[in-house]
N, C-alpha and C positions, 0 to 999 in steps of 0.2 A: 687313577683308573687303571685297571688291570689290562694287561695286552690281550686278553680273551674277551674283555668286554669291548675294547676297541676295535677288534676284528669284527664282532657282531654288529657294532654300530656302524662300520665302514661297509659291511655286507648289506645291511638295511638301506643305507643311503645310496649305495650303487643300484640296489633293486629299484628304489623309487625312482632314480634317474632313468633306468631302462623303462620303467612302466610310463613315465612322463613322455619319453621319446616315441615310444610304441602308440600311444594314444594319440599323439600329434600326427604319426605317419597314417594311422587308420582314418582320422578325419580328413587328411589330405586326399588320400585314395578314393574315399567315398565323395567328395566333392567333385573328383574329376569323373566319377561315374554317375552324375546327374543328382547327387544327395545334397547339393549346395550350390554355390555360385560358381558358374562356369563361364569365363569369357568366350566371346563368339569365336567360332572356328573359322580360320582363314582358307581361302581357296588355293592359296600358294602351296605347292607341293615342293619337297625337297628336290635338289637337283639330281636328275637321273640321266643315265647314258642309255643309249639304244642297245638292245641285247647284242652281245658280240663285239662291242667297240673295243678297240685296242689303241692303246695311247702310246704315242711314240716317247722318246726320252724328254723332249722339250715339253710336250704335254703333260707328262708324269710331273716334271717339275713345277709346272704352272698349277697343276692340281694341288700340289702340296703347298705352294705359295697362296693359293685361293682359300684353302682351308684355314691357314695361319692368319691371313691378312684380311680376307674378304667375307668368309662365311659368316662371321659374327653379324654382321649387318645384312647380308644378302641371302640368308637361309632362314626359314621360320623355325622356331624352337618347338620341338614335339616332346610330351612328356607322357608317362604311363605306358602301359602294356599296349594299348591301341595305337601307338605311334602318332601319325599326324591326325588320328581321329581326335586325340585329346590335345590339339595344338592350343597352347595357352598364350603364345607370345608371337604376335605377327613380326616379320622382318621389318627392320627399319629402312632399308634400302628396297630397290625393285629386285624382282627375281630376274636374273640375267640369263636363265635358260632360254635358248633360241635367239637371244638378241644379237649374237655376234655371228650366227650361222651363215647369213649371205650378205654380209656387210661390205658396202663400198669402200674404197680406200679413204675417201674424204670423211666418211662416217667413222671409220676406224681411228683416223687421226684425231677427230673430235673426242672420242672416247678416251684416247691417250691424254689428251690434255685434261680431261675431267679427272682421270686417275692421277696425274701429276700435280694438277693445281687445286683440285677439290671440285665439287659439284655445287649447284645452286641451293641445295638445303643442307643435309647433314653430312654428304661425302666430304671427308678430309682429303687434303693433298698428300700424296705419297711420294713427292719428289726428293725427300730426305730418307724415305724409309725403303725405297725400291729403286733397283738399278734400271736402266732401259732394258737390259737383258731380262730381267724379272719380270717387267712389263710385258715384253714380247712373249715370255713363257705363259704368263696368266692369259693372254689374249689367244695364244695358241690352243691352250685349254679351252677356254670359253667358246671357241669355234667349234669344239667337238660336241657341245650340248645342243639338244633340239627339242 
């Protein structure tokens, strides 16, 4: 086979692959817009701060740790240009927004134990993945949510 023929064959294969992926993308978008199956929309909204909330250094560290270690299970997953309008996957764990706002010291200690040793259902224990300072930072961040 000549190199010119190989270039043409490669070009056609590439175009076919692009067409295949484009058709799959269009089908996915139309399903999100009501053209096909759409899972039920959850009521849980992503965690948001009150307007004008300023995080101190500890809370900023906690926010970063929360996104790295906790958000996968404690935030719903949103897809599409409509954001949470097309929420396709509910969160595995409960929403933590407002849960730590006015927590009593004994309730906070109980939550620390759950973070360290795991919860009654899917919550893994983080005693080998987070330091006590990390947990303090996460809790300081969670107290800012309302």
